[in-house]
Each structure stands twice: as structure tokens, then as C-alpha cells.
N, C-alpha and C positions, 0 to 999 in steps of 0.2 A: 537690318534697317526696316522701318515701318513705312508703308505707303497707304494713304487714305483710301477709303472705299471707292472713291470715284474711279480709281484705276480698274476696279473689278468689273465694272459694266463692260469695259472694252475687252476684258479677258473672258467674258462669258460666265461670270459667277452665277450660280443657280441656287435659289432658296425660296422658301415659302413666305407669303405675306397674308395678311388678313385685316378685316375691318373690326368694328366695335362688336364685342360679344353681346349676346342677348342678356337681358336682365333676369337672372334666375338666382334663386337662393340655393347654395350648396348645402348638403347635409353637414352635420357637426364635424368640424375638422378632425376630431379624434378618430373618426371612423372612415374618413375618406382614404381610399387606397392610393398608394404610390403607383406610378406607371412607368414601365420600362418597355419602350416600343423598339424592337430590334428589326431592322430590315436589311436584307442583302440585295444585291443587284443582279438580276438574271439567274436566280437560283431555282432550278427545276425541282419539282416534287421528287422526281426519281433520284436526285442526288442527296436525299436525306433518308437515312436508313429507317427512320420511323415510318416512312411511306413505302420504301422498298430497299432491301439490302442487296440488291443485285449488283450494284456498282461500287458502293462505298459504305463505310461505317462513320456515323456522326454521333458519337455517344453523348456529347454535351447538348446538342440540339434535341436529341431524343429525350433528354431529361424533361424538357418543356412539355413534350407530348405525354410522357409517362407520368408526369406529376400534374397534368392538366388535361386539356381536351385537344384532340387532333381533328381538324376539319377535312373530310375527304373530298368535298365538292366546293372548294373555294376558287373563285374566278375573278378576273379583272374586267374592266369595262372597255379598255383600250390598251392593247399589249405593246406598249412602248414606254420608255423610261419616264421622261418628264410628264407626259399626260397622266400616267398612272399615279405619280406622286401628287400631282395636282388634284386628282380624283380623291385620293386618300385624305389629303389635308382639308378639302372643302366639303367632302361628302356628296359631291355632285358629278354627274357625267360630264364628259369633255365639252359637249355642245353648250352647257350652261356655265362651266367655269372658264371657258375660252381657251384652254390649253389643249388644242386638238392634236398637236404633233410636236416634234422636237424643235421645230423651226419657229413657231409662233411664240408670242410673249404671254406671260402669265400676268393677269391683271392684279396690281398690287393693293387694291382697295377691298379685296374680298374677305369675307369671314372665313376663318379656319379654326379647327378645334384647338390647336395649341394656344392661340390668343384667348379663346374663351376660358380655357383652364387657367391661364395666367391671370386673367381678370378676376377669377374666382378664388385666387389666393395660392395657386400652385407655383412653385419654383420650376421654371421651364427651361429646357436646354435642347440644343441640336448639336450633336457631335458626329462629324463624318461627311457623307455626301448628301447634297440637297438637290441641286440640278434644276433650278427654276429661273435663273437669270435675273433675279430681283433681290433687293435688299430685304433681309429677313425682319419680320415683326413678330412679336409674341414670344420672344425668347429672352430670358435673363442671361443666358450664357450661350454663345454661338461660336463654335470652332469648326469651320467647314472647309472642305477641299475646294480649290479653284477648278471650275469646270468638272471634267471627268476625274481629275486627279491622276496621279501616277502610282504604280505599285511600290516604287522605291523612292525614298527621299522626297516626299511630297511637299507642296506649298499649302499652308493653311491660312485661312482668314480668321482672325480672332476678334470678335465684336467690332468689326468694321475695319480692322487693320490687316494688311497683307504682310505676313511674316516671311522671313528668309526660309528657303527650303530646309527641312529637318531630316537629319540622317536616321534612317530606319525603314522598316517594312510597314506599309501604310495600314494594314489590318491591325497590326500590333499597336501602332501609334494612336490610331483612333480609339482603341481599347484603353490605352494608358490614360488618355484624356477623359474618356468616359468614367473610368474609375476615380480619377481626381474629382470630377464633378459630382459623382455619387457620394463621395466622402464629404464634400461641402454640403450637399443637399441633406445628407443624413444628420448633420449637426445644426441645421438651420431652423428647425422648429416648425417647418411647414411641409405639406406634402409636395412631392416632386413628380414631374413628368419629363422624361428624357426620350428624345428620338436619337437612338444609337444606330446610325445608318452607315453600312459598309459600302465600299466601292466594289469589292470582290463579290462574286466571281465574274465581273464584267470583263469583256474583251479588253486587253489582249492576254489575259490569263497568265500572270507571272507568279509562280509560287514563291514562298519564302525560301531563302537559302538553306534553312534548317530542314526543309522538306524535299530538297533536290536528290538526296542520296536514295538510290533505288527506284526513283520515279520512272526512269526509262525502261525498267524491267516489268512494270505493271502491265497487265493485259485485261481488257474488258470485253464482255460479250457484245457482238455486233447486233443492233436491232434488225429485225427481220426485213424491214423496208429501207435499209441503208441504201439500196440500189433501186429505189422507187423510180418508175418511169412515168408517173403522173398521168396515167390514162384517165380521161374524163375530167381532168382538173387543169384547165388551160392556164389559169393564173399561177398555180403552183409550178407548172412547167416553165413559166417565163421568169420566175423569181431568181434573183442572183444571191443565193445564200447556201449553196451547196458546199459541203466539205471538200468536194473535188475541186472547187475553185477558190478555196481559201488562199490568202496571201501566204506564200511559202516563208516569207520573212516575218512579218508582223505576227502572224497567227501561229506558225509552226516552228519559228525560232531558228530558221536556217540563215546563217550569215552569208554575206555577199561573196566571200571567198569560195563557198561551196555552191552557190547559185547566183551568178552575176545578173541573170535576167529573170526576175521573179515572174512566173507564168500566171499567177493568180489574178483574179478580178476582185475578190474580197468584198463584193457588194457594191463596188464603186464604178461600175461600168458607165454610169452617167457622167463621170468626172474625168475630163481629159488629164492624162498624166497621173491618175489616182494611184495606180500601182506603184509608181516610183515615189510618189509623195509619202505613201504609207510605209514603204520600205525605209525611207529616210527617217520617218518617225521612229521606227523600231531601232535603228542604229543610234538615234539620239537617246532612246531609253537605255540602251546598253552603255553609252558614253556617260550617262549621269550616275552610274553605279560608282560606289566608293571602291578603292583598291581591294578591300576585303570582300566586298560583294562580287566584284568582277572575278576575283580568284575562285570563288565558289561556283560561278556560272561558266567559266572557261571550259573545264572538262566536259560539262554537260552540253554546251553548245558544239564542242568539237565532235562529240559522239552523234548528236543530232545531224550535223552536217554530213558526216560519213554515211549514216543510215539513209539520208535523203539521196545521196549519190548512188547508193546500192539499189534503191527501189524506184527511182525516177523513170517513168515511162514503161514500167513493168506492170503485170497483172496484180502485183502486191501493193501498188502505190496507194489506192484508195483505203485499203485496210490499214496501212501505215499512217496515213493522214488521220484517220479516225482515232487510232490509238494515241497519236501525238496530241490531238485535241483533248481527248478525255484525260490524259495524264496531267496536262496543265490546268484544265478546268477543275478537276477534282482535287488537284494539289492546292489550288487557290481556296476551294471549299474547306479543306482540312484546317487551314489557318483560321477561317471564320469560326469553325467548330471549336478549335482550341481556345480562341479568345473569348467566345461566348461562355465557355466553361469558366474562365477567370472571373467573369462578371457574376455568373450564378454563384460561384464559390464566395464571392464578396457579399452578396445578399444574404447567404446563409450565415457567414461569420459575423456580419453586422446585425443579425437579428431582424432583417428587413423582409425576408422572403415571404412570410405569412401574409403580410398586408401589401404586397406589391403585385400588381398585374404585370405579367411578362408576356408580350406578344412577339412571336417570330413569324415573319412573312418575307416576301420578295416583291419587287415592283411588278413582276410578271414571271411567267415560266420561261422555259428555254428549250430549244431542240438539242438533244444530245445524240445526234445521228439519225433520229427518226425522220423519214422522208429524205434521207441523205443530207440533212440540214444542220446548221447552227443558227443562232439568232432567234427571233420571236415574231411579232407583228400579226401573223395569221390567226384566225379564230379556231384553228385546229387545236386539239386538246392540249398538246404539250406546252404551248405558249399561252393559251387561254386560261389554263389552270395556274394557280400559284399556291405555294405552301402556306398554311396557316395553322399555328399552334398557339394556344393561350393557356397560361398557368396562373391561377389565383387561388392559393391554398385556402384562403378564408371563405371562398364561395364556390369553387369549381372542384368537382370530384375528380380525383386523380385517375389516370388511365382510361378516360372516356373518349369516345369518338362520336362524330356527328356527320350525317350524310345529306343534310339539307343544302339547298343552293344558297351560298353566301357570296357577297361581293366585297371588293376592296373599299367601296364607298361606305360600307357598314361600320368600319372600325372606329371612326371618330364618334359616331353616335353611341357606340357601345361604351367608349371610355367616358363620355359625358354622362351617360346613364349611371354608371357606377359612382361618378363624382357628384350626383344629384343635380345635374344640369340638363336643360332641354335645348337642342339645336334649333335654329330658326326654321321657319316653315319651308323655305326653299331647299333645304337639305334633303336629298333623295335617299340616302342610306338609312337603314333602320338598325336599331340596337340588337346585338346578338345575345344580350343578357338572358332572355328566356331559354335560348338554346344551351347556353353555358350552365344554366340551372337544370338542364335535362328535360325541358318541355318545349315542344314545337307548337307555336300558336296555330290555331285553325286556319288563319288567313295568311300563312307564310307563303312567299312567292313560289310559284310552280314552274316558272321559266324566267330566263334572263336575256337581256338585250346587250348586244356588242356592236361597236363600230370602230373601224380603223380609217383614219383620215389622210395620212401623209401621202404626198404626191408620189406617183410611181417614178417620176423622173428625179429620184433621190436614192439614198442608200437602199440597196437590196431589191429594188424594182417590184415591190409588193403592191398589187392592185388594191385600190380602195374597195372596202366592202363593209357590210353590216349583216347582222343575223340574229337568230333567236335559238336558244337551246333549252330543252326541258330535261326531264330525268333520263329520257332514252334517245330522243331524236334531236338533230341539229339541222337547221336550214341556214345557208349562207347566200346572200345576194351580192354579187360583184357588180359594182357600179362604174368601174373604170372604163372609159371609152376604149373599145376594141376587145374588152374582156367581159362585157355585160353577160350576165347569166346567173344561174342558180346551182347550188350543190345541196344535196340532201343525204344525210348519213344516219344509219341505224347504229347507235353507239353500243348497243348490246351485242349485236351480231358482228359488228365491224368496228371495234374500238380503235383501230389504227387509222380509220377514215381513208380507206383505199378505194372504196366502191361508191362512186357518186350515183345515187338512185333517184335522181330528180325525175327521170322519165319512166320509172318503174311503176306499172299500174297497180301493183300490190300496195304501194305506199301513196296512192293518189289521195286518199282521205287524210293521211298524215300531212302531205304537202299542202292541201287546202287549209287544214287547221293551222299549220304553222305560218302560212302566208297571212292569214287573218290575224294571228297573234303578233306577227311582226308589225303589221299596220296598227294594231291596237296599242302595243307597247310604245311605238313612236308617238302616238297621240297622248298617251298617259304621261310620258316622260318629256313632252314638249320638244321633240326632236324635229328640227327643220328638215325639209327635203334637200 
């Protein structure tokens, strides 16, 4: 049964919007590239083997890097899901596009790069997760998840109509629809631009049934700062995002029969009854499984429950929690990698690979046990960084890397550049095309600005902050009442950001310089106080 889109607003449907595209002339249609923009949710660089093979192997994602360019220093402007997506679509920082946190609304009258490409003759589509709570504009084909979506048997919205839940695993279903749209686009006689955006590996990390076998036997090295005590970092100490405090139910998959009183806070300490509510959410996720899916999960959940009872309250509990988290997170990543491989194979078989720009990125990074954490939000490296790999055989040399500072707001300008279009003047991102051609402009940015806005009295208790980072040093200013202060890190000597050196006389000149750069960047970027 179909329901009109008016229902979606009440369900929290999220998607991008935009205004009128600038009047630009595109280059000849015969040479305009196709665009496949792949994005995962909460995918850490360290969970892609092109960046590091310490945790997992991602052979299909690695193809994009091996056949194109891998960016070593790719960052976001605000490390939280919806604001990052808004920054990508508009090419502007949160304070200008208005989407400063997951709670605020996204203005529906804004320019975005998909609508500019659509106006220039591209067939445009968005398949998967969008997460902006507004009716999509600028897409010829839209098939999106409602809200965060579910890992199994999700509900999709198709061009304004909410469909009945569909049986299957969400990462695979998104890919099935992406392939259908690519086939339509390939036969349509016009260039295409697809946003192929996955839910995974967003919390609560439920792998496909086909990947459950052997998953509980996998073991991963612990980060050296898994048991961080947060000395000299008051805001980090106050945050509620420790693996030690994860929901035992929702996050670690322990059923109520094995743990009737979930001891976790799960980032919801602000929310009365939050632990119970999230536990009930997990049970609903299990109940929505089909009989075949449930049969695959039952022995898995039984073993998890027994393991929990064996380690609960012992010195082994934190280590077990960490392994449980990584097993599910990386299991969810595996399906993304497998399905991206299906799409890359299709481009090859259809003869589309040579003239198609393929981007792979995430809406931000994620903590995989560093500082004892999961989640994102902080300006520390693991969540500030995001993966970025771009393949374009017609113009980008295979197997190349780049170390320049690049931002998520640069991606739209890059794609417009290759399409022969110019973004409007208010767009703050700049095209990466010179970098992709192997040449860094003399005036390329030497430092980057960051700001996190969400109230502390919400999920994870992360204090509001802003900061500046250059090639070696990072200055963070916490502005949350009760946590005001600065942190300064030497990323060369202290890449894990354990030693706050804001009062170190050896770095006094660095502190003075970065304080001035923070003030200058705020003025240059029109950041209000």
C-alpha cells in the first residue's frame, strides 16, 4: 500500500533540497563524465584496507583507490551525520547552510550540486540514506530509507510514496536499486549522477546473515588507548560514548533472557528511561526478522548471551565488549564492500568505467575503540578524518595518493568542475580537480576550521567546540559552559592526541599562531560567535 509523502515528514524523512542552479554552460555532452558518488555512514578510515590492513580487508573499496587517488588528509567540517550531508550537498559550512546539528531543520530553498547537475542535463538519482528531513529536489529518481532505516526488511520511499517494508538486507537492497537505476541511466542517452548512499556501518551494526558464520571467532588488536583516562581533557572525560557503557542489548546484541537489566547508558544519559527504550528498540529489530533471518540469528545470539554471562563483571568485560563491537561493525562493512564490488563490476561490464567518476567517502569518521570510544562528534582525528577515494580513469592516474588538506565541502565543486559548471559565489568548497591531476595550487589551504554545535544535553554529552588544524598541530576551543578551555596537540609527536600541551611553554608560539588563525578563519568564513 502506498502512502503520500505528507506522512514522511512526521516519520522524520531526511533528504536534500536545493534552489535554482547557476546559469552555466556545460562542456559538450559527449565528454561530460558520469558520476557515481558512494557514501557510507560512520565509516572510519582504519576500516578500509587501502588505508590500513590492521583490522579488515576491503578489496572492492581498495579498487577505487588502486585505480584512482586516495586522499590521506580528508576531513569533515562538523562530525555528525545530517550536518555533514548538508555540507556536502551545499558546499558550505554548517553556519551558512543552517544544518548545524541533527535536531535543526535543513532549509529547503538552498542550492545544492545535484540540482545544478540536473539543470545542466544530467539524469540524477539518490538511492539509499539521505537523512535531512525534507522533500528531495534535484533528483529524477529517488528511493530513500525512512529516517535511519533498518538493517533488515527496510521501508523505502520511492519518488514521494512510502512503500511497504521490503524483505531483505538493506545494504543489498540499496545496491539492487542502484543497479536498476544505473541500467536505466546507461540506456537514456544523457550523463548520469547517482548518490548511492548506504546506511551501514551506522549503529546498531547488524551484519547480513550470510556473514554471521565465524564472526564471533574473529579477534582484533586493541588500540593502545582503549583504557584512556582522559588526563588534561575534561570534555573527553565527561562524554558518554565509552564502549564500557554501550547498551548491552542494542549495541552488543545480548537478549533480555541473558541480561534482564541492561547496565548501559549508550549515550542516552540525558534521556529518562533511555536504556529501556533502546533495549525495546533492539527487541523490535529482532521481531521484524523473517523466520529464515531469525533462524540464522538465533544461534549467534545464544552464543553472545552465554559469553556475556561469562565475562560480566570480570576483568575481561571491556575486552569482550570491544571485540563484540568490532565484530558487528566490521561485519557490516564487509557487506558494503561486497555490494560496492557488484556496482564496480557492472560499470566494467557495461563499458562505463572509463568515463565515470567514482567517489567513495563517509559522512564522517568513527571511533573504533580509540580513547575507549565508539561514535564521532569530537575534533579528534578518528572522527574528524573521513575516507576519500576518487577514481576517474579518463583523467586520474591510477594508484596515486594525495596529502593535501581537503574537506567534504569540496566534493560538489569538484564534480561541477568536471561537468563544466561553476558553483555560486557563496559556495565555500573548492574543486579538487588540480589535485586529482597531480598538481597542488600554490594557494591551497594550509589549515582547516571545524565546529561542533549540538547541545551537550543530548546524545553522548559532547561539549560544543571549534578549532583549527594545520599539517602538524591542532587547537581546540571548548565553548560549552562548565567546560570552557583549550586543547593543543602536536600530531607528529602525539598522533593519538593524549597529551594536551596548551600550557607547554615550548609550544607557546604555536598556540599564539593557531589562536590567531582560528580568529582569522572565522572571519574569512563568516562564522558568527
